[in-house]
N, C-alpha and C positions, 0 to 999 in steps of 0.2 A: 809593513803596511799599518794603516790604521787599524786599531783594535777590533772594530766590529765591521770589517770590510772583507775578511777572509771568505772566500768561496762565494762570493756575490758576482753576478756577471757584470761586465765591463763592457762600455759602448763608447765609439767616436762618433760625433756629429759633425758632419761636413756641411759647411756651406758649398755652394756649386759654382756660380759665376765667379771666375777670378781666384778660386781656390783649387777646385778639381778641374775646371774646364777654362781654357783660353779663349772665350767666347765674346771678348769685349768688343772687336772690331764688327762682328756680325750684329751685336746689339747696337752699335752706333751707326752702322749703315741702314738699319731698319728704322732707327729713330729718325735719322735724316729724311728717309724718304716719306715717312708718315707726316712728319712736321711740315715738310714742304708743300704737301697736299694740303695741309690746313693754311698755309700762307705764313708760317711762323719759321724763321731761321733760329737754329740753335747752334752754338759754338762746341767746339771740343770741351772746352772748360766747363760748360753747361752741363754737358753729358756726364763728365768724370765726376762732378760735384754730386750727382744724383745716383751714379751707379750703385746697385745694390737695394735701393729704396723700392718701395711698392709703386706701380703705375699712377694710382690715383693720386699718390703724394707728389710724384714726379710731376704730372699733369697740372696740378694746381698750381705748382710754381711757375710753369711755363705759360700757361693759357689763362691764369688768374683764379684766385681762390673762390669767385663766384661764377665759376663757369659750371654750365648745366651738366649734372652727373650723366646724362645720357651722352653727351658730346664725350665726356672724359672715358666712359666705358667703350664707346664706339671707337675712339682713336687710341686707347690702349690695346683694345682688341685687334686692331688692324695692324699696329706695330708688332704685336706678338705673332701673328699668322705670318707676317713677312719674315720675322726672325726665324721660326721653326721652318720656313721653306729653305732658308738658307742652311740650316742645320741637316735637313734631310738630304738636299742637294750636294754639299761641301762636307758633312760630317763637322765634328769639332774636335779639337786637339785638346790633350790632356796636358795639363801643366807639368814641368820637370818633377819627376819623384811621385806623382799621383798614384801612378799604377802600381808602382813597388809597395807604396804605404797601404793602399787598400788590401793588396794581395797578403803582405805580411800580416797585417792585423787579422784579417779571415783566418789565414792559416793558424794564428796563435789563440783563437777562439774569442776576439773581440766582435760584439756585434756593431753594426754600423748603419746608419741612416743619413740621408740627404735632408737637410733642413734649410730650405730656401725662400726667400721672399718674392721668388718668381711664380708665375702663375704654374698650376700643376700640369698642364698640357706641355709645357716647357720642360718641366722636370723630366716628364715621362719620355719625350723625344731625346732630350740630351743623355739620360740615363742609358738609352737603347745605344745611342751614338757612340758612347764613351764605352761600352762593353763590361759593365759592372753587373749584369745579372748574375745573380747566385753570390755576390760578394757582398752588396749593399742590399739590406733586407727591407728597409722601410723607405718612402719617399714623402716628405711633406712639403707642400706648396703653399701659396698665398691663400688660396681657397679653404685651406684646412685650419686657418685661424683667424681671428677676428681683429688682430693688431699686429703690425709688421715691426722688424727690428728697429729700435733697441728694446722693444717689449720682448720678454722672454718666452712668450708662449710658444714660438715655433719650436725652441729646443725642449720646453717642458712637454710638448704634444709628441714630439719624436722620442723622447725618453720613455713617455708612458706605452706609446704603441711598441717599442721595443721590449718593453718589460724590464727595464732598468732604471734603478734608483738614480735621481738627480746627481748625487754625490759619487756615482760611479761612472759618470759621463765626462768625457773631455770633449771640447768644440774646437773645431779648426775653421779660422775665419781670415779673411783679408780685408775688412772694413771695420772702421771704428764702431758702426752700429751694431754689427755683430759681436764684437768683443764685449761691448756694454750688455748686450742681451745676455750673453753667457754669464757675466758678472752678476747680473740680477737673477739669472737662474740659479745661482750658487754652483756653477760648474768652472773648473779650471780652463783656460784657452791657451791656443796656440795661434799667434798672428802670424801668417806667412806671407811673404810678398814685400813689396816696396811702399806699401800704402801706409797710412797712419793707423798703425796697430802697436804703438808702444805701449799700451794699457795693458795688453795680454801678459799672461803669466810666463809664456815663453814665445820669444820672437826669433824667426828663421827667414832668411832671405829665400828661401826655396823649400819645398816639401822634400827635394833630394837631400837636404841637410838632415832629415830625421830618421831615427831609427827606432825599432819597436821598444828598445829601452827608453827613449825619449817619452813617449806615451806611458809606460809604467811608472817611471820615476815622476813625472808630472801628477798622476792620479794619487799615488802613494803619498808624496808630500802634501797634496791637499788635504787628503784624508787625515793625515797627522796633525795638520793646523786645526781642523775642524774639531778633531778629538781633544785638543788641547783647549778648546773653548774660545779660540780666537774668532772675532767676526772678520769674515771674509770681505 
């Protein structure tokens, strides 16, 4: 381990949509519905290109940068209400390996937080549907920060609320913006899934490939590099 890290608490900061939860189809259906009501057609490619971004950023791309902020709020809030309705009615599936990772980390004493770009109400509803009560301690959503990913604020807020130093946190993400946010926060990252996560410190096709040792080795290696004075 790094020379100054012994005995200090450790944490894993999880992205939610696409990392722990397989919610993309429910988001896609909700966006299709609300945008159709606005007379705007969006393609699957449009949706995938913006998945994981904040709603205000997404809607300025789809409705135009000069769109009235009141319309952006109305459309975004409408979409999220539809999405939450789907989750409450249908539940939400965990991605392979997610439950096992969360439980193993909790048993080993790691602190855990969800650090999402999504609205806090979504985070609350999905957290309840996933059944992670008592395992993931802190929930951070869009309203808790002033800037979305790739800004590092969401991870810095999550670490602060957990009471864990940034150099003792591992981020797990499925999107480029999240990996960049982790880098800017000075935290090692695991890129999970088939998206563009090649810039992560560790890349896995599925959380099912991870073991507790994977998190420990990544954090210890990161701490050792920092101790040597190498700029991350």
